[in-house]
Structure formats: C-alpha cells, structure tokens
C-alpha positions as CSV (number, residue, x, y, z in Angstrom):
1,I,19.2,4.0,6.0
2,T,17.1,1.5,3.7
3,S,14.2,-0.2,6.0
4,P,11.2,-2.5,5.2
5,L,9.3,-0.2,7.2
6,A,10.2,3.0,5.6
7,P,6.9,4.3,4.0
8,Q,6.9,4.6,0.1
9,A,5.1,8.0,-1.1
10,L,3.3,7.9,-4.2
11,T,1.9,10.9,-6.2
12,L,-1.8,11.0,-6.9
13,S,-3.2,12.0,-10.5
14,D,-4.3,15.6,-8.5
15,G,-1.3,16.1,-7.1
16,D,-1.8,14.6,-3.7
17,A,0.4,12.4,-1.8
18,L,-0.4,8.9,-0.6
19,L,2.1,7.3,1.9
20,V,1.8,3.7,2.2
21,G,3.7,1.5,4.8
22,T,4.1,-0.5,8.2
23,S,4.1,1.0,11.7
24,A,5.8,-0.8,14.4
25,T,6.5,-1.0,17.9
26,T,9.9,-2.3,19.3
27,T,8.8,-5.9,19.4
28,G,7.9,-5.8,15.5
29,P,5.8,-4.8,12.6
30,S,2.3,-3.7,14.4
31,G,0.1,-3.1,11.2
32,L,-0.3,-1.2,7.5
33,F,-1.3,2.1,7.4
34,L,-2.1,4.8,4.6
35,A,-2.2,8.3,4.8
36,R,-3.1,11.0,2.0
37,Y,-1.6,14.4,2.1
38,A,-2.9,17.5,0.0
39,A,-0.1,18.9,-2.2
40,D,0.3,22.1,0.8
41,G,1.0,19.3,2.8
42,S,-2.2,19.3,5.1
43,L,-3.2,15.7,6.2
44,R,-6.6,15.0,4.7
45,W,-6.8,11.5,5.9
46,S,-5.2,8.4,7.8
47,R,-5.9,5.0,8.0
48,S,-4.5,1.7,10.0
49,Y,-5.6,-1.5,9.5
50,P,-5.3,-3.7,12.7
51,E,-6.2,-6.9,10.8
52,L,-3.0,-6.6,8.6
53,A,-1.1,-6.4,11.4
54,A,1.6,-9.1,10.9
55,A,1.8,-7.8,7.2
56,T,5.2,-5.5,5.9
57,V,4.6,-3.3,2.6
58,T,7.2,-4.5,0.3
59,R,5.7,-2.8,-2.8
60,A,3.2,0.1,-3.9
61,R,2.1,1.0,-7.1
62,L,-0.2,3.7,-8.3
63,I,-2.8,1.8,-11.2
64,G,-4.6,4.9,-12.2
65,G,-6.3,8.1,-10.8
66,D,-5.7,7.2,-7.0
67,R,-6.2,3.9,-7.0
68,I,-3.1,1.9,-5.6
69,V,-2.1,-1.9,-5.1
70,V,0.3,-3.0,-2.3
71,N,2.3,-6.2,-1.9
72,A,2.5,-7.2,1.6
73,L,4.6,-9.4,3.4
74,A,3.6,-11.5,6.7
75,P,7.0,-11.9,8.4
76,L,5.7,-14.9,10.3
77,D,5.4,-17.2,7.7
78,G,6.8,-15.3,4.8
79,S,3.4,-15.0,2.8
80,S,2.2,-12.3,0.8
81,A,-0.9,-10.7,-0.3
82,L,-2.1,-8.0,-2.8
83,L,-4.2,-6.0,-1.2
84,A,-6.1,-2.8,-3.7
85,F,-7.4,0.3,-2.0
86,D,-9.2,3.6,-3.4
87,G,-8.2,6.9,-2.9
88,N,-10.2,7.3,0.3
89,G,-8.2,4.0,1.6
90,D,-11.1,1.3,1.6
91,L,-9.8,-2.0,0.8
92,A,-11.2,-3.0,-2.4
93,W,-10.0,-6.2,-2.8
94,S,-7.0,-8.7,-1.1
95,K,-5.9,-12.1,-2.5
96,P,-2.6,-14.2,-1.8
97,D,0.5,-13.5,-4.0
98,G,3.4,-15.6,-4.4
99,G,4.9,-11.9,-4.9
100,E,5.9,-12.7,-8.6
101,R,2.0,-12.0,-9.9
102,F,2.6,-8.6,-8.6
103,M,4.5,-6.7,-11.6
104,A,2.5,-8.7,-13.8
105,F,-0.7,-7.3,-12.3
106,V,0.7,-3.9,-12.1
107,D,1.5,-4.0,-15.8
108,R,-1.7,-5.1,-17.0
109,A,-3.7,-2.4,-14.6
110,A,-1.4,0.2,-16.2
111,A,-2.3,-0.7,-19.7
112,G,-5.9,-0.6,-19.1
113,P,-7.0,1.1,-15.9
114,R,-10.7,0.4,-15.0
115,E,-12.5,2.8,-13.5
C-alpha cells in the first residue's frame, strides 16, 4: 500500500536510521515527525513539529552526514515548503517551495555539502 502518510526511512552516515513522516488522526494529517533509531533498533529520540501540523511529507533526502532536507505539502492550500533538519532533529531552516526547486537544491547540496 502506498500512502502519502507512510514514513520515509533514511540511513545516516553512522548507520542510524531516520524516519521522516506525517502523523495522522482520523480527521487527517496532524503533524510532521522525525525519529532516529540506532543500528540495533533502539530509539535514540523522536520529535514532532506541531507548528507544521498541516504538512504532509512528500520527499526527504539526506544531504550530507546526518542532515536532511524535506519537502512538505500543505493539503489545504497546496503550498509546499523546504525544511532542513540536523541530526538532532532541530529545524535548521525552512522556506516556501514550488516543488521543482527541491531536486535542484538536493543535487547542489549533495555535490558540495557544507558543515
């Protein structure tokens, strides 16, 4: 089953797994979440972002080390945003996105990641 609410799993440089997704209730999406798991399956941390309550994760990509960029779509108005997180789940930055810029950004970031 393919669902826009299914979490995406990314493997980090240290072997940890990062789940990125949208939590949901019976009435629809309720927020973006991140969860980091160690290679042995133990949960290192999990975070939710209530300020992004209407966002559905459409794409997530690792851009270097344990940094990720996420494209999130607001289902009510169709707007999307790029969100960058560090390996601790802290939001580094966000900005509106028309969708097509996501892959261009990921391509440039992967070619020359900055610390």
